[in-house]
N, CA and C atoms as an extended XYZ file, in Angstrom:
411
Properties=species:S:1:pos:R:3:atomname:S:1:resname:S:1:resid:I:1 pbc="F F F"
N      -140.882       51.741     -131.907 N   MET     1
C      -141.603       52.015     -131.081 CA  MET     1
C      -140.461       52.933     -129.623 C   MET     1
N      -141.063       53.794     -129.223 N   THR     2
C      -140.339       54.921     -128.579 CA  THR     2
C      -139.578       54.012     -127.122 C   THR     2
N      -138.782       54.828     -126.111 N   LEU     3
C      -138.503       53.892     -125.120 CA  LEU     3
C      -139.534       54.221     -124.302 C   LEU     3
N      -140.035       55.350     -124.125 N   HIS     4
C      -141.685       54.850     -123.261 CA  HIS     4
C      -142.787       53.727     -123.140 C   HIS     4
N      -142.702       53.431     -124.475 N   GLN     5
C      -143.582       52.275     -124.942 CA  GLN     5
C      -142.782       51.402     -124.521 C   GLN     5
N      -141.569       51.034     -124.810 N   GLN     6
C      -140.788       49.632     -124.576 CA  GLN     6
C      -140.949       49.514     -123.105 C   GLN     6
N      -140.564       50.765     -122.207 N   ARG     7
C      -140.953       50.746     -120.649 CA  ARG     7
C      -141.983       50.378     -120.285 C   ARG     7
N      -143.394       51.012     -120.515 N   LYS     8
C      -144.493       50.364     -120.483 CA  LYS     8
C      -144.352       49.026     -120.804 C   LYS     8
N      -143.974       48.020     -122.334 N   GLU     9
C      -144.213       47.038     -122.254 CA  GLU     9
C      -143.642       46.018     -121.091 C   GLU     9
N      -142.472       46.564     -121.191 N   LEU    10
C      -141.531       45.294     -119.706 CA  LEU    10
C      -142.425       45.624     -118.735 C   LEU    10
N      -143.243       46.974     -118.286 N   ILE    11
C      -144.235       46.486     -116.906 CA  ILE    11
C      -145.145       45.519     -117.114 C   ILE    11
N      -145.868       45.465     -118.564 N   ARG    12
C      -146.819       44.899     -118.799 CA  ARG    12
C      -146.306       43.440     -118.346 C   ARG    12
N      -145.240       43.334     -119.342 N   ALA    13
C      -144.944       41.937     -118.834 CA  ALA    13
C      -144.627       41.022     -117.460 C   ALA    13
N      -144.733       41.723     -116.995 N   HIS    14
C      -144.162       41.696     -114.990 CA  HIS    14
C      -145.750       41.709     -114.645 C   HIS    14
N      -146.399       42.813     -115.070 N   LEU    15
C      -147.946       42.123     -114.352 CA  LEU    15
C      -148.403       40.695     -114.982 C   LEU    15
N      -148.404       40.426     -116.131 N   ARG    16
C      -148.730       39.262     -117.081 CA  ARG    16
C      -148.081       37.876     -115.926 C   ARG    16
N      -147.330       37.937     -115.666 N   LYS    17
C      -146.168       37.335     -115.283 CA  LYS    17
C      -146.241       36.382     -113.686 C   LYS    17
N      -146.150       37.725     -113.064 N   ASN    18
C      -145.924       37.706     -111.698 CA  ASN    18
C      -147.078       37.653     -111.012 C   ASN    18
N      -148.185       38.659     -111.419 N   PHE    19
C      -149.654       39.221     -110.472 CA  PHE    19
C      -150.497       38.368     -110.669 C   PHE    19
N      -151.067       37.347     -109.232 N   THR    20
C      -152.856       36.677     -109.233 CA  THR    20
C      -153.254       38.133     -109.792 C   THR    20
N      -154.772       37.606     -109.974 N   ASN    21
C      -155.619       38.560     -109.834 CA  ASN    21
C      -155.770       39.323     -108.426 C   ASN    21
N      -155.861       38.366     -107.674 N   GLN    22
C      -156.044       39.594     -106.308 CA  GLN    22
C      -154.833       40.545     -106.477 C   GLN    22
N      -153.829       39.537     -106.360 N   VAL    23
C      -152.557       41.006     -105.864 CA  VAL    23
C      -152.608       42.265     -106.746 C   VAL    23
N      -153.363       41.743     -108.426 N   LEU    24
C      -153.179       42.735     -108.992 CA  LEU    24
C      -153.784       43.793     -108.693 C   LEU    24
N      -155.585       42.814     -108.214 N   ALA    25
C      -156.410       44.016     -107.251 CA  ALA    25
C      -155.970       44.775     -106.285 C   ALA    25
N      -155.335       43.777     -105.489 N   ASP    26
C      -154.170       44.600     -104.402 CA  ASP    26
C      -153.253       45.799     -105.122 C   ASP    26
N      -152.731       45.975     -105.850 N   LEU    27
C      -151.597       46.896     -106.311 CA  LEU    27
C      -152.283       48.001     -106.975 C   LEU    27
N      -153.236       47.797     -107.637 N   LEU    28
C      -154.345       48.859     -108.278 CA  LEU    28
C      -155.073       50.024     -106.769 C   LEU    28
N      -155.513       48.829     -105.636 N   ALA    29
C      -156.013       49.717     -104.642 CA  ALA    29
C      -155.063       50.635     -103.853 C   ALA    29
N      -153.535       49.933     -103.845 N   HIS    30
C      -152.467       50.746     -103.437 CA  HIS    30
C      -151.976       51.465     -103.715 C   HIS    30
N      -152.120       51.624     -105.317 N   THR    31
C      -151.417       52.687     -106.028 CA  THR    31
C      -152.452       53.857     -106.220 C   THR    31
N      -154.216       53.161     -106.304 N   GLN    32
C      -154.700       54.616     -105.923 CA  GLN    32
C      -155.138       55.026     -104.843 C   GLN    32
N      -154.033       54.683     -103.752 N   ASP    33
C      -154.410       55.311     -102.478 CA  ASP    33
C      -153.053       56.272     -102.262 C   ASP    33
N      -152.125       56.077     -103.421 N   GLY    34
C      -150.889       57.244     -103.475 CA  GLY    34
C      -150.259       56.408     -102.393 C   GLY    34
N      -150.235       55.085     -102.263 N   LYS    35
C      -148.915       54.671     -101.709 CA  LYS    35
C      -147.649       53.833     -102.125 C   LYS    35
N      -148.268       53.278     -103.472 N   LEU    36
C      -146.811       52.653     -104.139 CA  LEU    36
C      -145.693       53.319     -104.190 C   LEU    36
N      -144.864       53.294     -104.178 N   SER    37
C      -143.626       54.108     -104.326 CA  SER    37
C      -142.337       53.066     -104.870 C   SER    37
N      -141.455       53.684     -105.847 N   TYR    38
C      -140.273       53.452     -105.689 CA  TYR    38
C      -139.487       53.215     -104.911 C   TYR    38
N      -139.027       53.903     -103.795 N   CYS    39
C      -137.883       53.915     -102.354 CA  CYS    39
C      -139.078       52.761     -101.481 C   CYS    39
N      -139.683       51.442     -102.104 N   SER    40
C      -140.045       50.527     -101.015 CA  SER    40
C      -139.646       49.549     -101.534 C   SER    40
N      -139.939       48.252     -100.277 N   CYS    41
C      -139.760       46.931     -100.905 CA  CYS    41
C      -140.625       46.471     -101.380 C   CYS    41
N      -141.993       47.334     -101.044 N   CYS    42
C      -143.368       46.945     -101.904 CA  CYS    42
C      -143.587       47.789     -103.554 C   CYS    42
N      -142.268       48.213     -104.113 N   CYS    43
C      -142.118       48.647     -105.060 CA  CYS    43
C      -143.323       47.815     -106.257 C   CYS    43
N      -142.646       48.146     -107.344 N   LEU    44
C      -143.646       47.660     -108.383 CA  LEU    44
C      -143.018       46.461     -108.480 C   LEU    44
N      -141.635       46.142     -108.372 N   ARG    45
C      -140.737       44.714     -108.680 CA  ARG    45
C      -141.046       43.976     -107.244 C   ARG    45
N      -141.596       44.338     -106.081 N   GLY    46
C      -141.209       43.408     -104.524 CA  GLY    46
C      -142.814       43.199     -104.454 C   GLY    46
N      -143.352       43.705     -105.182 N   PHE    47
C      -145.269       43.748     -104.357 CA  PHE    47
C      -145.517       43.008     -104.091 C   PHE    47
N      -145.403       42.016     -105.293 N   TYR    48
C      -146.130       40.102     -105.721 CA  TYR    48
C      -145.661       39.622     -104.672 C   TYR    48
N      -144.077       39.786     -103.724 N   THR    49
C      -144.153       38.422     -102.989 CA  THR    49
C      -143.624       39.273     -101.392 C   THR    49
N      -144.589       40.354     -101.442 N   ALA    50
C      -144.535       40.597     -100.102 CA  ALA    50
C      -145.364       39.618      -98.771 C   ALA    50
N      -144.524       39.904      -98.100 N   ASP    51
C      -145.253       38.652      -97.271 CA  ASP    51
C      -144.980       39.535      -95.531 C   ASP    51
N      -145.772       40.840      -95.713 N   HIS    52
C      -146.271       41.605      -94.516 CA  HIS    52
C      -146.893       42.543      -95.809 C   HIS    52
N      -147.881       42.919      -94.861 N   PRO    53
C      -148.721       44.085      -94.847 CA  PRO    53
C      -147.985       45.154      -96.147 C   PRO    53
N      -148.652       45.210      -97.103 N   TYR    54
C      -148.346       46.596      -98.254 CA  TYR    54
C      -147.352       48.042      -97.436 C   TYR    54
N      -146.588       48.399      -98.045 N   MET    55
C      -145.976       49.375      -97.528 CA  MET    55
C      -145.447       50.781      -98.573 C   MET    55
N      -145.816       51.941      -98.049 N   GLY    56
C      -144.883       52.991      -98.769 CA  GLY    56
C      -143.591       53.245      -99.243 C   GLY    56
N      -143.801       54.664      -99.212 N   GLU    57
C      -142.621       54.885      -99.241 CA  GLU    57
C      -141.191       55.105      -98.266 C   GLU    57
N      -140.037       54.540      -98.783 N   ASN    58
C      -138.760       54.747      -97.369 CA  ASN    58
C      -139.274       53.410      -96.556 C   ASN    58
N      -140.250       52.351      -96.968 N   SER    59
C      -140.403       51.513      -96.342 CA  SER    59
C      -138.918       49.732      -96.057 C   SER    59
N      -138.662       49.350      -94.964 N   HIS    60
C      -138.079       48.343      -95.643 CA  HIS    60
C      -137.098       48.229      -97.012 C   HIS    60
N      -136.827       49.380      -97.355 N   TRP    61
C      -136.091       49.414      -98.680 CA  TRP    61
C      -134.914       48.496      -98.945 C   TRP    61
N      -135.214       47.304      -99.575 N   PHE    62
C      -134.337       46.174     -100.566 CA  PHE    62
C      -134.599       45.040      -99.300 C   PHE    62
N      -135.760       44.821      -98.912 N   GLY    63
C      -136.433       44.130      -97.857 CA  GLY    63
C      -136.692       42.672      -98.483 C   GLY    63
N      -136.270       41.374      -97.484 N   GLY    64
C      -136.268       40.240      -97.932 CA  GLY    64
C      -136.913       39.798      -99.036 C   GLY    64
N      -138.075       40.020      -98.831 N   HIS    65
C      -139.283       39.433     -100.082 CA  HIS    65
C      -138.864       40.445     -101.491 C   HIS    65
N      -138.129       41.676     -101.292 N   TYR    66
C      -137.758       42.695     -102.724 CA  TYR    66
C      -136.752       41.665     -103.498 C   TYR    66
N      -136.136       41.145     -102.553 N   MET    67
C      -135.006       39.902     -103.541 CA  MET    67
C      -135.391       38.699     -103.651 C   MET    67
N      -136.407       38.373     -103.695 N   LEU    68
C      -137.507       37.357     -104.193 CA  LEU    68
C      -137.645       37.699     -105.487 C   LEU    68
N      -137.902       38.486     -105.508 N   ALA    69
C      -138.335       39.225     -106.848 CA  ALA    69
C      -137.632       39.372     -107.883 C   ALA    69
N      -136.684       38.011     -108.416 N   ASN    70
C      -135.804       38.107     -109.015 CA  ASN    70
C      -135.786       36.921     -110.403 C   ASN    70
N      -136.808       37.042     -110.894 N   ASP    71
C      -137.158       36.391     -112.554 CA  ASP    71
C      -137.185       37.655     -112.946 C   ASP    71
N      -136.760       37.716     -114.793 N   PRO    72
C      -136.741       38.257     -115.729 CA  PRO    72
C      -137.382       39.404     -115.413 C   PRO    72
N      -138.805       38.829     -116.191 N   ALA    73
C      -139.451       39.686     -115.973 CA  ALA    73
C      -140.026       40.915     -114.584 C   ALA    73
N      -139.400       40.337     -113.373 N   ALA    74
C      -139.340       41.476     -112.107 CA  ALA    74
C      -138.350       42.205     -112.397 C   ALA    74
N      -136.911       41.601     -112.983 N   VAL    75
C      -135.939       42.645     -112.723 CA  VAL    75
C      -135.666       44.113     -114.048 C   VAL    75
N      -136.363       43.321     -114.642 N   ASN    76
C      -136.272       44.046     -116.048 CA  ASN    76
C      -137.461       45.392     -116.176 C   ASN    76
N      -138.523       44.726     -114.854 N   ALA    77
C      -139.649       46.088     -114.603 CA  ALA    77
C      -139.187       47.394     -114.100 C   ALA    77
N      -138.663       46.340     -112.838 N   ALA    78
C      -137.642       47.627     -112.364 CA  ALA    78
C      -137.075       48.910     -112.714 C   ALA    78
N      -136.405       48.846     -113.440 N   PRO    79
C      -135.617       50.493     -113.768 CA  PRO    79
C      -136.742       50.515     -114.585 C   PRO    79
N      -137.581       50.209     -115.494 N   ALA    80
C      -138.614       50.595     -115.971 CA  ALA    80
C      -139.582       51.246     -115.632 C   ALA    80
N      -139.977       50.837     -114.364 N   TYR    81
C      -141.172       51.600     -113.341 CA  TYR    81
C      -140.300       52.944     -113.034 C   TYR    81
N      -139.312       52.822     -112.841 N   SER    82
C      -138.389       53.763     -112.087 CA  SER    82
C      -138.037       55.308     -113.208 C   SER    82
N      -137.944       54.733     -114.155 N   GLU    83
C      -138.090       55.938     -115.557 CA  GLU    83
C      -139.226       56.120     -116.091 C   GLU    83
N      -140.350       55.547     -115.704 N   LEU    84
C      -141.512       56.358     -115.432 CA  LEU    84
C      -141.780       57.989     -114.994 C   LEU    84
N      -140.851       57.581     -113.862 N   GLY    85
C      -141.027       59.132     -112.703 CA  GLY    85
C      -140.515       59.909     -113.451 C   GLY    85
N      -139.499       60.064     -114.978 N   GLY    86
C      -138.520       60.886     -115.497 CA  GLY    86
C      -137.509       60.774     -115.316 C   GLY    86
N      -136.679       59.851     -114.993 N   GLY    87
C      -135.563       59.446     -114.086 CA  GLY    87
C      -135.209       59.656     -112.540 C   GLY    87
N      -136.566       60.109     -111.860 N   GLN    88
C      -136.368       60.911     -110.614 CA  GLN    88
C      -136.292       59.615     -109.985 C   GLN    88
N      -134.997       58.938     -109.585 N   ARG    89
C      -135.440       57.841     -108.352 CA  ARG    89
C      -135.052       58.337     -106.942 C   ARG    89
N      -134.279       59.343     -106.794 N   PHE    90
C      -134.438       60.166     -105.493 CA  PHE    90
C      -134.818       61.584     -105.045 C   PHE    90
N      -134.360       62.285     -106.112 N   LYS    91
C      -134.810       63.585     -106.154 CA  LYS    91
C      -136.031       63.596     -106.452 C   LYS    91
N      -136.562       64.511     -105.798 N   ASP    92
C      -138.279       64.734     -105.879 CA  ASP    92
C      -138.831       63.504     -105.779 C   ASP    92
N      -139.181       62.756     -105.322 N   LEU    93
C      -139.645       61.202     -105.069 CA  LEU    93
C      -141.096       61.358     -104.574 C   LEU    93
N      -141.653       62.645     -104.300 N   THR    94
C      -143.166       62.391     -104.212 CA  THR    94
C      -143.862       62.619     -105.675 C   THR    94
N      -142.678       63.659     -106.450 N   GLY    95
C      -143.450       64.003     -107.751 CA  GLY    95
C      -143.003       62.885     -108.741 C   GLY    95
N      -142.230       62.029     -108.411 N   ALA    96
C      -141.897       61.381     -109.558 CA  ALA    96
C      -142.659       60.423     -109.355 C   ALA    96
N      -142.938       59.686     -108.086 N   ASP    97
C      -143.542       58.763     -107.771 CA  ASP    97
C      -145.371       58.901     -107.968 C   ASP    97
N      -145.899       60.314     -108.155 N   ASN    98
C      -146.975       60.446     -108.354 CA  ASN    98
C      -147.396       60.574     -110.027 C   ASN    98
N      -145.727       60.648     -110.784 N   LEU    99
C      -146.144       60.507     -111.984 CA  LEU    99
C      -146.196       58.728     -112.374 C   LEU    99
N      -145.709       58.030     -111.503 N   ARG   100
C      -145.541       56.979     -111.945 CA  ARG   100
C      -146.836       55.828     -112.106 C   ARG   100
N      -147.616       56.883     -110.806 N   ARG   101
C      -148.881       55.895     -110.267 CA  ARG   101
C      -149.732       56.501     -111.139 C   ARG   101
N      -149.768       57.738     -111.587 N   ARG   102
C      -150.252       58.302     -113.032 CA  ARG   102
C      -150.537       57.206     -114.278 C   ARG   102
N      -149.082       56.601     -114.349 N   ILE   103
C      -148.654       56.093     -115.590 CA  ILE   103
C      -149.212       54.609     -115.117 C   ILE   103
N      -149.182       54.303     -113.967 N   LEU   104
C      -149.286       53.208     -113.772 CA  LEU   104
C      -150.591       52.082     -113.833 C   LEU   104
N      -151.388       53.110     -113.188 N   ILE   105
C      -153.139       53.092     -112.902 CA  ILE   105
C      -153.690       52.662     -114.296 C   ILE   105
N      -153.748       53.141     -115.222 N   PRO   106
C      -154.372       52.766     -116.637 CA  PRO   106
C      -154.079       51.986     -116.872 C   PRO   106
N      -152.357       50.869     -116.705 N   MET   107
C      -151.784       49.570     -116.930 CA  MET   107
C      -152.067       48.644     -116.449 C   MET   107
N      -152.743       48.469     -115.208 N   ILE   108
C      -153.120       47.630     -114.368 CA  ILE   108
C      -154.318       47.656     -114.632 C   ILE   108
N      -155.247       48.818     -115.116 N   LEU   109
C      -156.434       48.403     -114.881 CA  LEU   109
C      -156.898       47.951     -116.582 C   LEU   109
N      -155.962       48.086     -117.520 N   ALA   110
C      -156.143       47.291     -119.175 CA  ALA   110
C      -155.925       46.130     -118.734 C   ALA   110
N      -154.758       45.637     -117.560 N   GLU   111
C      -154.134       44.227     -117.837 CA  GLU   111
C      -155.727       43.484     -116.694 C   GLU   111
N      -156.234       44.075     -116.029 N   MET   112
C      -157.663       43.188     -115.699 CA  MET   112
C      -158.708       43.497     -116.554 C   MET   112
N      -158.621       44.354     -117.500 N   ARG   113
C      -159.518       44.062     -118.419 CA  ARG   113
C      -158.840       42.965     -119.690 C   ARG   113
N      -157.875       42.613     -120.296 N   ARG   114
C      -157.263       41.876     -120.732 CA  ARG   114
C      -157.948       40.605     -119.881 C   ARG   114
N      -157.661       40.220     -119.068 N   ARG   115
C      -157.707       38.726     -118.302 CA  ARG   115
C      -159.351       38.335     -118.113 C   ARG   115
N      -160.430       39.711     -117.657 N   ASP   116
C      -161.638       39.645     -118.254 CA  ASP   116
C      -161.700       39.180     -119.535 C   ASP   116
N      -161.786       39.651     -120.832 N   ARG   117
C      -161.649       39.292     -121.694 CA  ARG   117
C      -161.453       37.621     -121.865 C   ARG   117
N      -160.361       37.164     -121.728 N   PHE   118
C      -160.032       36.196     -121.957 CA  PHE   118
C      -160.311       34.941     -121.053 C   PHE   118
N      -160.732       34.971     -120.054 N   GLU   119
C      -161.276       34.105     -119.140 CA  GLU   119
C      -162.710       34.416     -118.790 C   GLU   119
N      -163.642       34.978     -119.957 N   ALA   120
C      -164.938       35.143     -120.146 CA  ALA   120
C      -165.057       33.971     -120.179 C   ALA   120
N      -166.474       33.309     -119.612 N   PRO   121
C      -167.111       32.618     -120.400 CA  PRO   121
C      -167.637       32.380     -122.286 C   PRO   121
N      -167.769       31.444     -122.404 N   ALA   122
C      -168.315       31.902     -123.866 CA  ALA   122
C      -169.679       32.079     -123.684 C   ALA   122
N      -170.424       33.307     -124.683 N   VAL   123
C      -171.474       33.251     -124.550 CA  VAL   123
C      -172.255       31.887     -125.017 C   VAL   123
N      -173.530       31.430     -125.228 N   GLU   124
C      -174.200       30.699     -125.421 CA  GLU   124
C      -175.131       30.762     -127.081 C   GLU   124
N      -175.268       30.454     -127.625 N   VAL   125
C      -175.959       30.609     -128.558 CA  VAL   125
C      -177.455       29.862     -128.454 C   VAL   125
N      -178.829       30.854     -128.136 N   ASN   126
C      -179.694       29.680     -128.198 CA  ASN   126
C      -180.178       29.449     -129.682 C   ASN   126
N      -181.580       28.712     -130.051 N   ASP   127
C      -182.508       28.335     -131.652 CA  ASP   127
C      -182.937       29.586     -131.984 C   ASP   127
N      -183.236       30.985     -131.278 N   THR   128
C      -183.895       31.662     -131.390 CA  THR   128
C      -183.024       32.566     -132.445 C   THR   128
N      -181.536       32.748     -131.944 N   THR   129
C      -180.521       33.388     -132.852 CA  THR   129
C      -179.589       33.153     -133.929 C   THR   129
N      -180.087       31.942     -133.688 N   ARG   130
C      -179.499       30.843     -134.949 CA  ARG   130
C      -180.319       30.840     -136.913 C   ARG   130
N      -179.318       31.329     -137.657 N   SER   131
C      -180.231       31.747     -138.980 CA  SER   131
C      -180.673       30.050     -139.274 C   SER   131
N      -181.840       30.450     -140.043 N   ARG   132
C      -182.756       29.575     -140.644 CA  ARG   132
C      -182.541       29.325     -141.830 C   ARG   132
N      -182.497       27.689     -142.368 N   VAL   133
C      -182.736       27.783     -143.198 CA  VAL   133
C      -183.596       26.757     -143.498 C   VAL   133
N      -184.139       27.534     -144.956 N   PRO   134
C      -185.425       26.687     -145.319 CA  PRO   134
C      -185.316       25.008     -145.914 C   PRO   134
N      -186.362       24.248     -145.086 N   ALA   135
C      -186.311       22.994     -145.333 CA  ALA   135
C      -186.557       22.875     -147.136 C   ALA   135
N      -185.877       21.773     -147.545 N   THR   136
C      -185.886       21.116     -148.961 CA  THR   136
C      -186.714       20.475     -149.088 C   THR   136
N      -187.781       20.476     -149.891 N   VAL   137
C      -189.358       19.718     -150.304 CA  VAL   137
C      -189.141       18.387     -151.094 C   VAL   137
């Protein structure tokens, strides 16, 4: 497994553990709108604990709710998410955030599909689709 794949796996673990379906949908919308930023309390680590409207770049850096996002999955995802931007934390922030978002959006969509498959109701089989076994005489 490459280092990039390991980073993505840490992010997937965070999405699975800490994001409800609704917050995951909110993350997708925020990311698609180009607002998810590494330099925000509503970054990937702090997004699910936000106690205010989701913010973009340079907003409430290390705000109170960010510090509540301290479980291992969230803590491990933060540097992994940072490195998705090519290691650019504070230089070329816009370009790095654009790269992070381009990588993260398919990951969020994949997690939503995974949950849909997991939560999908069982398919009911009707009598016409069952195999017919000839009756014995």
